[in-house]
N, CA and C atoms as a LAMMPS dump frame, in Angstrom:
ITEM: TIMESTEP
0
ITEM: NUMBER OF ATOMS
246
ITEM: BOX BOUNDS ff ff ff
-5.0000000000000000e+02 5.0000000000000000e+02
-5.0000000000000000e+02 5.0000000000000000e+02
-5.0000000000000000e+02 5.0000000000000000e+02
ITEM: ATOMS id mol type element x y z
1 1 1 N 0.841 -1.176 0
2 1 2 C 0 0 0
3 1 3 C 0.888 1.241 0
4 2 1 N 0.574 2.188 -0.843
5 2 2 C 1.365 3.406 -0.991
6 2 3 C 0.96 4.434 0.058
7 3 1 N 1.953 5.001 0.729
8 3 2 C 1.711 6.066 1.693
9 3 3 C 2.09 7.396 1.047
10 4 1 N 1.284 8.404 1.291
11 4 2 C 1.559 9.754 0.815
12 4 3 C 1.716 10.682 2.007
13 5 1 N 2.629 11.634 1.885
14 5 2 C 2.828 12.653 2.913
15 5 3 C 2.671 14.021 2.279
16 6 1 N 1.892 14.853 2.943
17 6 2 C 1.736 16.245 2.549
18 6 3 C 2.38 17.058 3.659
19 7 1 N 3.514 17.664 3.363
20 7 2 C 4.262 18.398 4.376
21 7 3 C 3.52 19.661 4.783
22 8 1 N 3.615 19.988 6.074
23 8 2 C 2.945 21.16 6.631
24 8 3 C 3.945 22.01 7.392
25 9 1 N 3.609 23.282 7.605
26 9 2 C 4.535 24.201 8.248
27 9 3 C 4.55 24.09 9.774
28 10 1 N 3.546 23.416 10.349
29 10 2 C 3.498 23.261 11.805
30 10 3 C 2.58 22.097 12.16
31 11 1 N 2.634 21.695 13.413
32 11 2 C 1.742 20.636 13.894
33 11 3 C 0.289 21.099 13.793
34 12 1 N 0.023 22.337 14.162
35 12 2 C -1.337 22.867 14.096
36 12 3 C -1.867 22.838 12.672
37 13 1 N -1.035 23.23 11.72
38 13 2 C -1.445 23.22 10.31
39 13 3 C -1.723 21.792 9.844
40 14 1 N -0.908 20.854 10.258
41 14 2 C -1.121 19.451 9.89
42 14 3 C -2.432 18.931 10.487
43 15 1 N -2.711 19.278 11.729
44 15 2 C -3.945 18.835 12.379
45 15 3 C -5.178 19.425 11.685
46 16 1 N -5.115 20.704 11.362
47 16 2 C -6.243 21.352 10.678
48 16 3 C -6.461 20.758 9.286
49 17 1 N -5.377 20.489 8.587
50 17 2 C -5.477 19.886 7.254
51 17 3 C -6.089 18.497 7.339
52 18 1 N -5.638 17.702 8.292
53 18 2 C -6.164 16.34 8.453
54 18 3 C -7.652 16.379 8.804
55 19 1 N -8.047 17.305 9.674
56 19 2 C -9.47 17.426 10.036
57 19 3 C -10.315 17.823 8.816
58 20 1 N -9.806 18.747 8.017
59 20 2 C -10.521 19.151 6.809
60 20 3 C -10.732 17.949 5.888
61 21 1 N -9.694 17.167 5.683
62 21 2 C -9.804 15.988 4.822
63 21 3 C -10.762 14.961 5.41
64 22 1 N -10.718 14.767 6.716
65 22 2 C -11.634 13.827 7.375
66 22 3 C -13.086 14.258 7.163
67 23 1 N -13.349 15.57 7.273
68 23 2 C -14.714 16.073 7.048
69 23 3 C -15.175 15.834 5.614
70 24 1 N -14.227 15.722 4.683
71 24 2 C -14.539 15.452 3.28
72 24 3 C -14.569 13.951 2.981
73 25 1 N -14.4 13.12 4.006
74 25 2 C -14.475 11.669 3.836
75 25 3 C -13.167 11.006 3.44
76 26 1 N -12.055 11.71 3.617
77 26 2 C -10.743 11.147 3.278
78 26 3 C -10.003 10.833 4.572
79 27 1 N -9.647 9.581 4.766
80 27 2 C -8.909 9.189 5.969
81 27 3 C -7.512 9.781 5.924
82 28 1 N -7.184 10.584 6.937
83 28 2 C -5.881 11.249 6.994
84 28 3 C -5.508 11.448 8.452
85 29 1 N -4.215 11.565 8.713
86 29 2 C -3.738 11.763 10.082
87 29 3 C -2.547 12.703 10.09
88 30 1 N -2.515 13.572 11.086
89 30 2 C -1.346 14.43 11.292
90 30 3 C -0.263 13.577 11.931
91 31 1 N 0.954 13.692 11.43
92 31 2 C 2.043 12.867 11.926
93 31 3 C 3.361 13.625 11.86
94 32 1 N 4.311 13.184 12.643
95 32 2 C 5.651 13.752 12.558
96 32 3 C 6.313 13.186 11.301
97 33 1 N 6.898 14.065 10.522
98 33 2 C 7.529 13.641 9.267
99 33 3 C 8.863 12.956 9.55
100 34 1 N 9.233 11.978 8.727
101 34 2 C 10.529 11.325 8.878
102 34 3 C 11.669 12.332 8.734
103 35 1 N 12.743 12.093 9.476
104 35 2 C 13.903 12.979 9.368
105 35 3 C 14.44 12.923 7.946
106 36 1 N 14.953 14.041 7.5
107 36 2 C 15.511 14.11 6.16
108 36 3 C 14.566 14.709 5.134
109 37 1 N 13.265 14.763 5.447
110 37 2 C 12.323 15.352 4.499
111 37 3 C 12.215 16.865 4.672
112 38 1 N 12.743 17.369 5.778
113 38 2 C 12.695 18.806 6.025
114 38 3 C 14.078 19.306 6.402
115 39 1 N 14.411 20.474 5.915
116 39 2 C 15.702 21.075 6.242
117 39 3 C 15.687 21.723 7.619
118 40 1 N 14.491 21.948 8.169
119 40 2 C 14.362 22.647 9.442
120 40 3 C 14.442 21.727 10.655
121 41 1 N 14.613 20.477 10.475
122 41 2 C 14.645 19.556 11.611
123 41 3 C 13.273 18.949 11.843
124 42 1 N 12.601 19.36 12.889
125 42 2 C 11.294 18.821 13.257
126 42 3 C 10.244 19.318 12.273
127 43 1 N 9.518 18.404 11.664
128 43 2 C 8.491 18.771 10.693
129 43 3 C 7.288 17.853 10.859
130 44 1 N 6.163 18.334 10.385
131 44 2 C 4.92 17.572 10.48
132 44 3 C 4.28 17.449 9.111
133 45 1 N 3.45 16.432 8.974
134 45 2 C 2.822 16.159 7.684
135 45 3 C 1.455 15.533 7.901
136 46 1 N 0.69 15.502 6.828
137 46 2 C -0.557 14.756 6.79
138 46 3 C -0.255 13.466 6.043
139 47 1 N -0.604 12.357 6.65
140 47 2 C -0.353 11.045 6.065
141 47 3 C -1.676 10.45 5.584
142 48 1 N -1.657 9.911 4.353
143 48 2 C -2.835 9.241 3.837
144 48 3 C -2.414 8.141 2.874
145 49 1 N -3.339 7.226 2.614
146 49 2 C -3.048 6.068 1.764
147 49 3 C -3.92 6.004 0.515
148 50 1 N -5.005 6.754 0.498
149 50 2 C -5.938 6.725 -0.632
150 50 3 C -6.365 8.136 -0.977
151 51 1 N -6.857 8.306 -2.194
152 51 2 C -7.472 9.551 -2.643
153 51 3 C -6.526 10.752 -2.532
154 52 1 N -5.265 10.52 -2.877
155 52 2 C -4.232 11.547 -2.773
156 52 3 C -4.549 12.761 -3.646
157 53 1 N -4.882 12.533 -4.917
158 53 2 C -5.162 13.644 -5.832
159 53 3 C -6.328 14.489 -5.332
160 54 1 N -7.345 13.837 -4.821
161 54 2 C -8.505 14.554 -4.286
162 54 3 C -8.128 15.36 -3.047
163 55 1 N -7.294 14.78 -2.199
164 55 2 C -6.845 15.481 -0.992
165 55 3 C -6.054 16.735 -1.349
166 56 1 N -5.173 16.628 -2.325
167 56 2 C -4.382 17.785 -2.764
168 56 3 C -5.307 18.862 -3.315
169 57 1 N -6.292 18.464 -4.093
170 57 2 C -7.241 19.418 -4.66
171 57 3 C -8.001 20.162 -3.561
172 58 1 N -8.474 19.423 -2.559
173 58 2 C -9.227 20.029 -1.452
174 58 3 C -8.349 21.005 -0.674
175 59 1 N -7.128 20.6 -0.365
176 59 2 C -6.237 21.486 0.384
177 59 3 C -5.904 22.74 -0.426
178 60 1 N -5.741 22.59 -1.729
179 60 2 C -5.489 23.762 -2.596
180 60 3 C -6.678 24.717 -2.571
181 61 1 N -7.878 24.154 -2.7
182 61 2 C -9.09 24.976 -2.709
183 61 3 C -9.235 25.79 -1.419
184 62 1 N -8.769 25.232 -0.313
185 62 2 C -8.863 25.908 0.984
186 62 3 C -7.576 26.646 1.352
187 63 1 N -6.67 26.774 0.376
188 63 2 C -5.389 27.467 0.548
189 63 3 C -4.606 26.93 1.747
190 64 1 N -4.598 25.605 1.886
191 64 2 C -3.891 24.954 2.987
192 64 3 C -2.74 24.077 2.507
193 65 1 N -2.474 24.081 1.223
194 65 2 C -1.377 23.284 0.684
195 65 3 C -0.135 24.175 0.634
196 66 1 N 0.772 23.978 1.598
197 66 2 C 1.93 24.871 1.712
198 66 3 C 3.27 24.16 1.568
199 67 1 N 3.278 22.848 1.648
200 67 2 C 4.545 22.127 1.636
201 67 3 C 4.685 21.172 0.464
202 68 1 N 5.782 20.455 0.487
203 68 2 C 6.064 19.476 -0.56
204 68 3 C 5.208 18.229 -0.364
205 69 1 N 5.095 17.449 -1.423
206 69 2 C 4.321 16.207 -1.424
207 69 3 C 5.272 15.046 -1.654
208 70 1 N 5.065 13.961 -0.909
209 70 2 C 5.928 12.79 -1.042
210 70 3 C 5.102 11.519 -1.146
211 71 1 N 5.674 10.549 -1.843
212 71 2 C 5.111 9.21 -1.952
213 71 3 C 6.164 8.253 -1.415
214 72 1 N 5.75 7.304 -0.611
215 72 2 C 6.69 6.342 -0.046
216 72 3 C 6.77 5.117 -0.951
217 73 1 N 7.994 4.804 -1.355
218 73 2 C 8.262 3.63 -2.171
219 73 3 C 9.254 2.773 -1.401
220 74 1 N 8.781 1.715 -0.783
221 74 2 C 9.643 0.908 0.097
222 74 3 C 10.009 1.733 1.309
223 75 1 N 11.285 1.981 1.506
224 75 2 C 11.758 2.808 2.619
225 75 3 C 12.182 4.203 2.153
226 76 1 N 11.949 4.485 0.866
227 76 2 C 12.375 5.745 0.27
228 76 3 C 11.178 6.646 0.005
229 77 1 N 11.355 7.931 0.272
230 77 2 C 10.319 8.913 -0.036
231 77 3 C 10.706 9.649 -1.309
232 78 1 N 9.779 9.692 -2.242
233 78 2 C 9.996 10.343 -3.53
234 78 3 C 9.088 11.558 -3.608
235 79 1 N 9.678 12.715 -3.956
236 79 2 C 8.874 13.928 -4.067
237 79 3 C 7.941 13.817 -5.269
238 80 1 N 6.697 14.183 -5.038
239 80 2 C 5.681 14.165 -6.098
240 80 3 C 5.558 15.593 -6.622
241 81 1 N 5.728 15.787 -7.922
242 81 2 C 5.608 17.145 -8.469
243 81 3 C 4.192 17.68 -8.295
244 82 1 N 4.098 18.981 -8.05
245 82 2 C 2.767 19.584 -7.848
246 82 3 C 2.288 20.271 -9.098
């Protein structure tokens, strides 16, 4: 199963984004991002496994898409172009 991460600027932003997606029927969770995905050290993201394109669209519509997007392939995270 493919995991997607939508990077966020703070824990609060990740929580709000995840709640917005949940209200739209998309299972998502705010999580601490793996080290190496952010240059700032501690980073947070929204994690989801399905309906990635729809989630990105919803976050864009609500002006909440602020970070990079990643797809997990095995143990490697690959940046998804926006």
